C-alpha positions as CSV (number, residue, x, y, z in Angstrom):
1,M,22.0,-52.9,17.6
2,K,21.2,-51.1,13.7
3,T,17.7,-49.8,12.7
4,S,16.7,-50.3,9.6
5,V,14.1,-47.7,8.0
6,S,12.2,-48.8,4.8
7,F,11.1,-46.5,2.1
8,S,7.3,-47.5,3.0
9,G,7.9,-45.9,6.8
10,L,9.5,-42.9,5.6
11,L,6.6,-42.6,3.2
12,I,3.7,-43.1,5.6
13,A,5.9,-41.1,7.8
14,A,5.3,-37.8,5.8
15,G,2.1,-38.3,4.8
16,V,1.1,-38.5,8.4
17,L,3.1,-35.5,8.9
18,G,1.0,-33.6,5.5
19,C,-1.9,-35.0,7.2
20,W,-1.4,-33.0,10.4
21,V,-0.1,-29.8,8.4
22,T,-3.5,-30.3,6.4
23,L,-5.2,-30.2,9.3
24,A,-3.3,-27.2,11.3
25,G,-4.2,-25.3,8.1
26,F,-8.1,-25.1,9.3
27,A,-7.4,-24.1,12.8
28,G,-5.1,-21.0,11.5
29,N,-7.2,-18.4,13.2
30,F,-6.4,-19.8,16.4
31,W,-2.5,-19.5,16.6
32,W,-0.2,-17.7,14.2
33,V,2.0,-20.7,13.3
34,F,-1.2,-22.6,12.2
35,E,-1.8,-20.0,9.5
36,L,1.5,-20.5,8.3
37,T,0.3,-24.2,7.3
38,T,-2.4,-22.5,5.3
39,H,-0.3,-21.2,2.6
40,F,1.1,-24.5,1.4
41,R,-1.9,-26.2,0.5
42,V,-0.6,-26.7,-3.0
43,Q,2.6,-28.5,-2.2
44,Y,0.2,-30.9,0.2
45,A,-2.4,-32.0,-2.2
46,L,0.9,-33.0,-5.1
47,A,2.8,-34.7,-1.9
48,L,0.2,-37.0,-0.3
49,G,-0.9,-37.3,-4.3
50,T,2.2,-38.8,-5.3
51,F,3.0,-41.0,-1.8
52,V,-1.3,-42.3,-2.6
53,I,0.2,-43.7,-6.0
54,L,3.3,-45.1,-4.1
55,L,1.6,-46.8,-1.9
56,L,-0.8,-48.1,-3.9
57,L,1.7,-49.8,-5.9
58,M,3.0,-51.2,-2.2
59,R,-0.3,-52.4,-1.9
60,Q,-0.2,-50.2,1.6
61,W,-3.8,-49.7,1.2
62,Y,-4.9,-48.4,4.3
63,W,-2.3,-45.2,4.4
64,A,-3.0,-44.6,0.8
65,T,-6.8,-44.2,1.3
66,L,-6.5,-41.9,4.4
67,F,-3.9,-40.4,2.3
68,G,-6.0,-39.9,-1.2
69,I,-8.6,-38.6,1.5
70,F,-6.1,-35.5,2.9
71,A,-4.7,-35.0,-0.5
72,L,-8.5,-34.7,-1.9
73,L,-9.5,-32.3,1.0
74,N,-6.1,-29.9,-0.1
75,A,-7.2,-29.9,-3.5
76,A,-10.9,-29.2,-2.6
77,V,-9.7,-26.2,-1.1
78,I,-7.3,-24.7,-3.8
79,A,-10.0,-26.1,-6.8
80,P,-11.4,-22.1,-6.5
81,A,-8.3,-21.2,-8.0
82,F,-9.3,-22.7,-11.0
83,W,-13.1,-21.3,-11.7
84,S,-13.9,-17.8,-12.5
85,D,-16.8,-15.9,-10.8
86,N,-18.7,-13.6,-13.4
87,P,-16.6,-10.2,-12.5
88,T,-13.3,-12.1,-14.1
89,A,-14.7,-13.5,-16.7
90,R,-16.3,-10.9,-19.3
91,A,-14.8,-10.4,-22.4
92,A,-13.3,-6.7,-22.9
93,R,-15.7,-4.1,-23.5
94,D,-16.2,-1.9,-26.8
95,G,-14.9,1.8,-26.3
96,L,-13.4,1.9,-22.9
97,P,-9.7,1.6,-22.2
98,V,-7.9,-1.1,-21.3
99,L,-5.7,-0.2,-18.8
100,R,-2.4,-2.4,-17.0
101,A,-1.1,-2.4,-13.6
102,L,2.3,-4.0,-12.2
103,L,3.3,-4.7,-8.7
104,A,6.6,-5.6,-7.9
105,N,8.0,-5.8,-4.2
106,V,11.3,-5.5,-5.6
107,N,13.2,-6.7,-2.2
108,I,15.3,-3.8,-0.6
109,D,19.0,-5.9,-1.2
110,N,18.0,-6.1,-4.6
111,R,20.7,-4.1,-7.2
112,D,19.1,-5.4,-10.6
113,H,17.6,-2.6,-11.6
114,E,17.9,-2.6,-14.6
115,R,15.7,-5.9,-14.6
116,I,13.1,-3.7,-12.4
117,R,12.9,-0.9,-15.5
118,Q,12.7,-3.8,-17.9
119,A,10.1,-5.5,-16.6
120,I,8.1,-2.1,-16.8
121,M,9.1,-1.3,-19.6
122,E,7.9,-4.5,-21.2
123,F,4.8,-5.3,-19.5
124,D,3.9,-0.9,-20.4
125,P,1.8,-0.6,-17.5
126,D,-0.2,2.6,-16.6
127,V,0.1,1.9,-13.0
128,V,3.1,0.5,-11.3
129,V,3.3,-0.1,-7.5
130,L,6.7,-0.8,-6.0
131,L,7.1,-2.3,-2.5
132,E,10.3,-2.5,-0.6
133,A,11.3,1.0,-3.1
134,T,14.8,2.4,-1.5
135,P,16.0,5.8,-2.3
136,W,19.0,4.4,-3.7
137,L,16.3,2.2,-6.6
138,L,13.8,5.5,-7.1
139,D,16.9,7.6,-8.1
140,R,18.6,4.5,-10.8
141,L,14.6,5.0,-12.3
142,R,14.3,8.4,-12.6
143,D,14.7,7.2,-16.1
144,L,11.1,6.2,-16.0
145,N,9.7,10.1,-15.3
146,E,9.2,10.4,-19.0
147,H,7.0,7.6,-18.9
148,Y,5.5,7.8,-15.6
149,P,5.7,11.3,-14.8
150,H,3.1,11.3,-11.8
151,R,4.3,9.4,-8.3
152,M,3.4,9.3,-5.1
153,A,6.5,7.5,-2.7
154,E,7.9,6.9,0.5
155,P,10.8,5.1,-0.4
156,R,12.7,4.2,3.0
157,D,16.1,2.0,4.0
158,D,14.3,-1.0,5.9
159,P,11.5,-3.6,3.7
160,F,8.4,-1.2,3.9
161,G,9.3,1.2,1.0
162,I,6.9,1.9,-1.2
163,A,6.3,3.9,-4.7
164,L,3.1,4.4,-7.1
165,L,3.7,6.0,-11.0
166,S,1.5,6.4,-13.1
167,R,1.1,7.1,-16.9
168,H,-1.8,9.8,-15.9
169,P,-2.2,12.5,-13.2
170,F,-3.6,12.3,-10.2
171,S,-7.0,13.7,-9.3
172,S,-5.9,13.0,-5.4
173,A,-3.0,11.2,-3.6
174,R,-1.3,10.7,-0.3
175,V,0.4,8.3,2.2
176,I,-1.2,6.8,4.8
177,H,0.3,4.1,8.0
178,F,-1.8,1.5,9.4
179,G,-1.4,2.8,12.9
180,D,1.2,4.8,15.0
181,A,4.1,2.4,13.5
182,G,2.2,0.4,10.7
183,P,4.0,0.2,7.4
184,P,2.8,3.2,4.8
185,A,0.2,2.7,2.4
186,I,-0.5,5.0,-1.0
187,V,-3.8,5.7,-1.8
188,A,-4.2,7.8,-5.2
189,V,-7.0,8.7,-7.6
190,I,-6.1,8.7,-11.0
191,A,-7.8,10.1,-13.7
192,A,-7.3,7.7,-17.0
193,S,-8.8,8.8,-19.9
194,G,-12.1,10.2,-18.5
195,H,-12.3,6.8,-16.4
196,P,-10.8,7.7,-12.8
197,F,-10.8,4.5,-9.7
198,T,-8.9,4.5,-6.5
199,V,-5.9,2.5,-6.4
200,I,-4.3,1.8,-2.9
201,G,-0.8,-0.4,-2.8
202,V,0.2,-1.9,0.5
203,H,2.6,-4.2,1.8
204,P,1.8,-5.4,5.7
205,W,4.6,-7.1,8.0
206,P,5.5,-10.4,7.5
207,P,4.2,-13.0,9.9
208,V,7.2,-14.1,10.8
209,S,6.8,-14.2,14.7
210,A,3.3,-13.4,17.1
211,A,3.2,-9.9,17.6
212,F,3.9,-9.5,13.4
213,A,1.7,-11.9,12.9
214,Q,-1.4,-10.1,15.2
215,G,0.5,-6.5,13.3
216,R,-0.5,-7.9,9.6
217,N,-3.4,-9.2,11.0
218,E,-4.6,-6.0,12.2
219,Q,-3.6,-3.6,9.1
220,L,-5.8,-6.1,6.7
221,H,-8.9,-5.2,9.2
222,Q,-7.5,-1.6,8.6
223,L,-7.0,-2.1,5.3
224,A,-10.9,-3.6,4.7
225,T,-12.0,-0.6,6.8
226,L,-10.9,1.7,4.3
227,I,-11.5,0.2,1.4
228,R,-14.7,0.0,2.8
229,Q,-14.8,3.9,2.9
230,T,-13.5,4.4,-0.1
231,P,-16.0,4.9,-3.1
232,P,-15.2,1.8,-6.2
233,P,-14.1,1.7,-8.7
234,L,-11.0,0.9,-6.7
235,L,-7.6,-1.3,-7.1
236,V,-5.9,-2.8,-4.8
237,L,-2.2,-4.1,-5.2
238,G,0.1,-5.4,-2.7
239,D,2.2,-8.1,-1.4
240,L,-0.7,-8.8,1.9
241,N,1.8,-11.7,3.1
242,T,-0.9,-14.1,3.2
243,S,-2.4,-16.4,0.4
244,P,-5.5,-16.7,-0.7
245,W,-6.3,-19.8,1.4
246,S,-5.3,-18.3,4.5
247,P,-8.7,-16.9,6.7
248,Y,-7.4,-13.9,7.0
249,F,-7.2,-13.7,3.4
250,T,-11.2,-15.0,3.2
251,R,-12.0,-12.0,5.9
252,L,-10.3,-9.6,4.3
253,L,-12.8,-10.3,0.7
254,A,-15.2,-11.0,3.4
255,D,-15.0,-7.4,4.8
256,S,-14.3,-5.1,2.1
257,G,-16.1,-6.8,-0.9
258,L,-13.6,-7.0,-3.2
259,H,-12.6,-9.9,-5.5
260,N,-9.6,-11.4,-6.3
261,S,-8.4,-11.3,-9.7
262,L,-6.5,-14.6,-9.2
263,Q,-10.4,-16.6,-9.3
264,G,-10.2,-18.7,-12.3
265,R,-6.6,-18.1,-13.1
266,G,-4.7,-21.2,-11.3
267,I,-2.2,-20.8,-8.6
268,Q,0.6,-17.6,-10.1
269,P,3.2,-18.1,-7.4
270,S,4.6,-15.0,-6.6
271,W,7.0,-15.9,-3.4
272,P,9.9,-17.3,-2.9
273,A,11.1,-16.8,-6.4
274,D,14.6,-19.0,-5.7
275,W,13.0,-21.8,-3.9
276,P,10.1,-23.1,-6.3
277,L,8.9,-25.9,-3.9
278,L,7.3,-23.8,-1.8
279,W,6.1,-21.4,-4.2
280,T,2.7,-19.6,-3.0
281,P,0.7,-16.6,-4.3
282,I,1.1,-13.8,-1.6
283,D,1.4,-10.8,-4.0
284,H,-1.9,-9.6,-5.2
285,A,-4.5,-7.4,-7.1
286,L,-8.2,-7.1,-5.9
287,F,-10.2,-5.0,-7.4
288,S,-14.1,-3.8,-6.4
289,E,-17.1,-3.1,-8.4
290,G,-17.1,-1.4,-11.3
291,I,-13.5,-2.9,-12.5
292,Q,-13.2,-6.2,-14.6
293,T,-9.8,-7.8,-15.0
294,L,-9.2,-8.9,-18.2
295,Q,-6.0,-10.7,-17.8
296,R,-3.6,-11.6,-14.5
297,K,-0.4,-13.3,-14.7
298,A,2.8,-13.1,-12.5
299,G,5.6,-12.0,-14.6
300,S,9.4,-13.0,-15.3
301,A,12.2,-12.2,-12.1
302,I,13.7,-9.4,-11.7
303,G,16.3,-10.6,-8.8
304,S,13.7,-10.1,-6.1
305,D,12.2,-13.0,-4.1
306,H,9.1,-11.9,-5.4
307,Y,7.7,-12.3,-8.9
308,P,5.8,-9.2,-10.0
309,V,1.9,-9.4,-10.7
310,M,0.4,-7.9,-13.5
311,V,-3.0,-7.7,-14.4
312,E,-4.8,-5.5,-17.0
313,F,-8.3,-4.2,-16.7
314,Q,-11.1,-1.8,-17.3
315,V,-12.8,0.5,-15.9
316,I,-17.0,0.2,-16.2
317,G,-18.7,2.1,-13.8
318,P,-18.3,4.3,-10.6
């Protein structure tokens, strides 16, 4: 006996799945798997919106209405990315230097060091944070020492090596670890043309299992504590392994008092570079009072599964 499945039936089944993962995202605090569904709100909104149009053409009024509600629900979640709060909307102030920072998760398996070098030289940042930095990579970027004579690094042969390169001298710099076996982070006070500010480079664990998800959440909590203990102005650059729509990201902003440089500038996905249908922003530039961001964008491919993030900013006060 043959069973046939209609096109409308497939649309309805896919739409119901979209509704379920939409709801699951609101329960991200309760189970790490549900939290994973929070990162793809854009995809849910676009897919459900497409289903609505097709089902309207098929006169499937009930399903079109239901999926339309869920499409709007996802759109409401992501909408704040398209409007600004005051700290990200101000024009450059005269008399203050415009600084640039670049964040790049280079991927531990990436051997295309020339593309990484090219991205750095083209954007010409004052500060560079490299994640998944290996001894092999830093050795091949030694020619950047002339441009970035100040550096702090803990290169590793696992995905948690880190390096901070600076054009300006450090007032202080240190490597810290979140917990006994947690990943390293770098905290550096940079003296830039008489306008010092602190940079924190960080890369929490990816939530690929219950244990790793719990570890990431604890590391984000420890990061918030560190931020509260650090005088502004402060810039945090990191692959936080979470999107802006995760409850843990929202909690980080609330607990730390930082602002998201992405707000008002759209989605700007940074990962996974080779899978456009799954693109989501998990690489972040966060900033405190005393810093205003002028521009924020995702860069071009560097051979990694992440796109670099570039931000222009000014230090406007303590």
